[in-house]
N, C-alpha and C positions, 0 to 999 in steps of 0.2 A: 505493500500498499506508499503508495507515494513514496517509496525507496525505504521508507519501514515495516515491518511484519505489523502485520494485528492482532494488537498486542490485548486489547479491550473496545464493549461495544463500541459503536460510532453509528453517526446518526449522517447521512448520504443523499446522494437521489440515487436511482436504481435504475438503468435501463435496461428491461425484455429483451426490444424490437430494435430493428436499424430504424423506423421507420415512429416508432413511439417515443414518447415523453417521458424525462429520467423523472420519476415519483419519488418522490420522500422514504426515506425506512433505512431501519437499521440495523446493521453488521454486526454481528458477534460470532467469533471467531471458534470455534471449533477443534474438542481434543483429541481428532484425527488429520487438521492442518486443511480442513475444509471450515466455512461457511456462512453461520444463516440469513439469509434476508429476510425479514419482517417486512412487509411492505404499510404505516403507518395508514391507504387505503385500499381497499377492494384492488385488485387486478385481474383481468381475464384472458383466460386464454396461455396459463404459463403451461410449457409443455419441458418435460426431458430433454436434454440438447442441445438448445435455446444457451443461445451469451447471455450474461447478465452484467452487466460493466455497472462504475461505483465512479463516481464523481461527487466534488467541491465544488461549487460553483460549475466554470470552465476546469480546472483542472482534475483529469484522471487516473485517481488514488489504484487502478488496477481492475480483477474482472475472472471471468471462469465463467467454463459450462454448465447445466443448472444441469443434475446429476438429478435430481426427485422434487416431488413438492405433496406438500399434505391439505390438503382445506377440501371444507363438506359435502366438494365438486365442484365439476370443471369450469363452470360458468365467474370466480371468481377465489382470490386471495385475503382472508381475510388478517385484518390486524395479526388474532392471537393464533391461523396458522404459521410454516415456515416453510421454504424450500431451500435444498442445499443440493 
């Protein structure tokens, strides 16, 4: 993350599709060297294999591929759910 490893939860913007707007979220490092993303508002059509890119303003922090997500249904990701 911006040259430093992520060691604590961090507020940022997360973009999950090339033409989608980046949305506010909290990213949290996990013990298995992945990142848990919790969006502040529901998001639609999150799919494993998509990229998740993390920003603060215009500054790129990092990103990766979505490996899984949990949600009540596939129509949205709610703040209490997460993706990895």
